[in-house]
N, C-alpha and C positions, 0 to 999 in steps of 0.2 A: 505493499500500499504504499501509497506516497504522502508525506505530510511537509507543509512547510514549518521553517521555525525562525522567528525573530527574535535578535535576543541571545546570543554569544557567551553569556558569563558561565559561568562554574557549575550549575544545573543544566541552562541551557545547552551548552555545549555537550554535556555529558549524556543530555535524553537523545541527541541526535544519535550520538554514537551508539548507544544501547541498543535503538531503531537499526542503524544500521546493522549490527549486530544478528537483528533477528531477520532481514532481508526486507527491512522497506526502504523507499527511497525518499530522502530527504534533500528539498530546496530550502538553502539558511541566506538569510539578512542580517546583517547586523551595520551601526555604522561604521568601527573598526574594521576598514579591510583586511587588516593581517590577519582576525579573526575569522572572514570569510575563506581566504585562501588557504590556513591551518586544517578548514573541516574538509574545503573543495579538495586539498590532499589528502585527505581518509577518504574520502568516496563520497561526498555529499555534490549537491549541485549548487554552485556560488552565484549569488547577483548582486548586481552591481547600483541595483536602487529598487526603492520600494514599487516600483512600475516594472521593474526587470523580474522581481520575484513574483508577482504577482502574474504576471502572463507565464513563468514557468509551471507555475503550478497546471494541472489536470481535473477541467470539472467533474462534479462538483470540488471545487477547492476546499481543504483545508488548512489553516494557517493557526498556528499555537505562540500567541506572546510571552516570551517569558523575561521582560524585564521590569524595573523598580515598579516597584504599587504606586497607585497616586496617580500625577502627570502624566509620567512617563507614558504608561499603559493606556489611559486615558486618549492620550494624542495618538498614540499608533494604532489604536482599536477604531478611532475615529478616520485615522488617515486608509487604515484596509478596506474599513467602509465605504468608501469614497470609489473603490476600486473595485469591487467585488461585486457578483451578482446574488441572482434568485437560487436558493438553493447552497450558497456556499457556507462555510461555517470557520469562525474564530470563537477559537479556544482561548480563554485566560489562564493559564497554569503560574502565576503568581499569585503572593498576599494579597491581594485587595480584599477590598472591604463588602460584605455580602451584599448590602444595600446598592454599591456601587454596580455589581452585577448586574440585578435586578434592573435597573433604572436601565444599563447599557443595552441588556435581552431588549426591552421593551424599546428602546430605540432602532436596532436593528431588525428588530420583526415589523419595522413598518418598513423596511427594504428587503423583506424577506430573506433574510439573512441570520443562519442559527446562530448561536450563541452559548457557547458550555464554558460556565467558571467551575476550573478541575484541581481544587488544593492537591499539591503536590508535597507529598515528605518525603525524604532520603536525601538530602543535603547532598554534601562531596561522594560521599560512600552510593549511591544512586545506581550510578554505571555496573558496579557490580553486585551490590545485595538488590538491586531494584527499588521501586516507586512504588511508596503507598497513594493511589488516587482514591480522592473523593470530588464526584461530579455532582455539578448541578445541571438541568436544562434540559429539553423535549428528547423524549423521549428515543425518535428516530434518528438524529441524528449521535446521538449516544451508542446505538447501533451500529451507526453506519462507521464508528471512529472506535468499535471492539478489540478490529486486530489492533490497534495502536495500545490502547491502552493495556492488551493480553499482554503484549511485548514489554512492556516498560514494569508492568507490576512484579513482584519477586514469585509469585504463585504460591504453590504449598509451603516448598523448600523444605527445613529441618522440621517446622512446626505439627504438634501432636493437633489433630481435629480435636474442635470443642466436644466432650460428651453430648450423642443426640444432633448432631448436625449431618452426619451421613446420608442424609435422606436430602438436603436440605438444598431449595434450589438456588443457590443466591452465589455471585461472584465473591464477597468480600472476602471469602476462603483462600482466594488467589488475590488478594493485597489491590483489588479496586471494586469501588462501589458506585454507583447508582444513586446518589442519595435522595434527590427530589427534584425540583423543578429551577428554577433558576434563582441564584445566591444560595442553595443549599449548599451545595460543595464545598463554597468559600467558609459558608458559615461553621461546617462540621470542622475544616480545619482551623478556623479561628477560635472553636472550643478545644482543641488539639492542641494549639499551640499554648491558650491560657492552660491546661493543664502539666504542659512541657514547662511553663515558669514556675510552679510550683513543685513538680517532681526535682528541677534542678537545684530548688534552693534551700527544700528538705538535706538533698545529701550536702552542699552545700555548708548550710548548718553544721550538721551531722560531723562534718570532719573539721571542719572548724572547731567544736569542743575536741576533737580527739588530738589536735593538733598542741591545744592550751591547758592539754593535762597532767603537763610539765611545768605551768605557771609558777613562781617563787611564792606566791603568796596561798599555795593551797599549804596544807599540814604534809610533811615530809612524807609520813608512809600513806598518804593519798596521791603522790605525784607518780604519772607512768612517761615515759618516753616512749609516744607509740611512733613505729615504722608506718606513716599512714599510705604509704604502697603497698607497703605486704597487707594492711588491712581490707585495703581497696581489692584486691588479689583474692583473696580470701573469701570475703564476700559476693564473689563472683558466680562460686562456687559452690552451688545450693540455697544458698541462702535466700530467704523470701522476699529482699528488697533487691535480689537480682536481675539488671535492664539494662540494654543498649548504651543509655545514659552511665551506666556503672562501669559499663568495657572501656567507654573513653574516658572516665575519671581516674580509672588506674590506668590509662593510656598516658596520662598528662602527668599523674604523679610519679610514675615511673620515672620520665623522661626527667619531672625536675623538681622534686620535694616541698621545695618549698616555694612553688609558683614563683620565684624570683622576673621568670619573662613574660609579667601581667601586671598589670597595676593594677586592678578590679575596679578597674570605669568599665562597668555593665550598659553595654544598649536594648533598648527593647526596639524590635520592628513593626509594633502597632496592632499586633492580634490581641496580645495581651487588654493593652488599654478596651478594644473594640468586646473583648470576651465580659470585662467589667460591666461595659455601658449596655452589653445586651441583658445580661446580669440584673440589672438596676430595672431595666424596661421590663423583665418578667418576674420581678418582686424576688429572686432566690439568691442567699443569703451565699456568698463565696470567699470565706474568713481566710483562707488559703490562698487562693487565687491573689485577691487582690494584697493580701501584704506581699506578697513575692514580687509583682509589681511595685510597689513603691519601696520595696529592697534596693530595688534596680534604681530606681530616682536619687537612693539615700548614698547608694554608691560612687556617685559623681561629687559627691563631696570629701571621702571620705574613704579611706578601704580596709577594708579587712583579707584574712585569710580568706574567708566565704567568698567575698565576692572575686577577689582570684579565680577562687576555680569554676566560678558562674563563668567568666569569662574565657577560662580553658575550654570548660567544655560545649560554648558556643562554638569556639576555636575548631574542636577535633570535629562535630557533628555537621557544620557548614562553613565552617573556611572564613566563620566573621573574627575579623580586625578589630581590636580597641583602637575607639578612636583618640587618635592624637592631641596629645596636652598642649593646648597653648604655651607660649611666651617658655 
């Protein structure tokens, strides 16, 4: 199957590579011609402009937008819509606000262009591990792109089946799911990322307690000089709190147990804030998720070991770098 990709950053480029490994044809475009040439050299069809990109797609066209959320996505979607035709499909695979997805879908429907919002989790590891895909939009458009979603998703892998799901007719076990109408995909991804904040904060605070167990103000008989990297490692094996985030934490702590290569200035990319807004609209209490977001705000004023570990986890799963300090 053919798919166009606009945006060839960490995730966009690796999505293209995984699709090509699966036998799909990809047309690629981004503002940096070097990135286009790189993927063209690996087998993709490069485009020199947005017009060239659209012209190289076979009808019905399918174009995946993987650029930063907000105005970059808005302008790219609108520019594509001006060039695409009835029956074509635009996929927003970034971390857009779900209400923006609903609005854009209505706008494109007037042009008879399909719009899918696809929450995409997998970070810089998705090329090998696969991507968890949370999809919103019309069923016909989702069905048309099923070969793409199936290739990108992890599949069953080594994860045991949930008891009782053997006869369930659902793609969730393969790592992709049509969650509902427009906006549903990005809504589910928004909550996914809100939960991610809480999980990361719990790990970070726990390891901060372990690291400070040798503090001078503690009674001598109650001080412990823990090797936190080893504790992370032992928790990976058989522990009830084992997870991929813990795997990445163990990696970061083994590489540098003091995390001196991180400042602890922890950024947020928007989904945590939107999760809290959704909770307010639904009158749902979210004590942990809201506290984890506020902890990131506080990290920009002073830094603890916990905040350095949050930065380390973000770098490990998504390649996110800390913002450079001014002055």
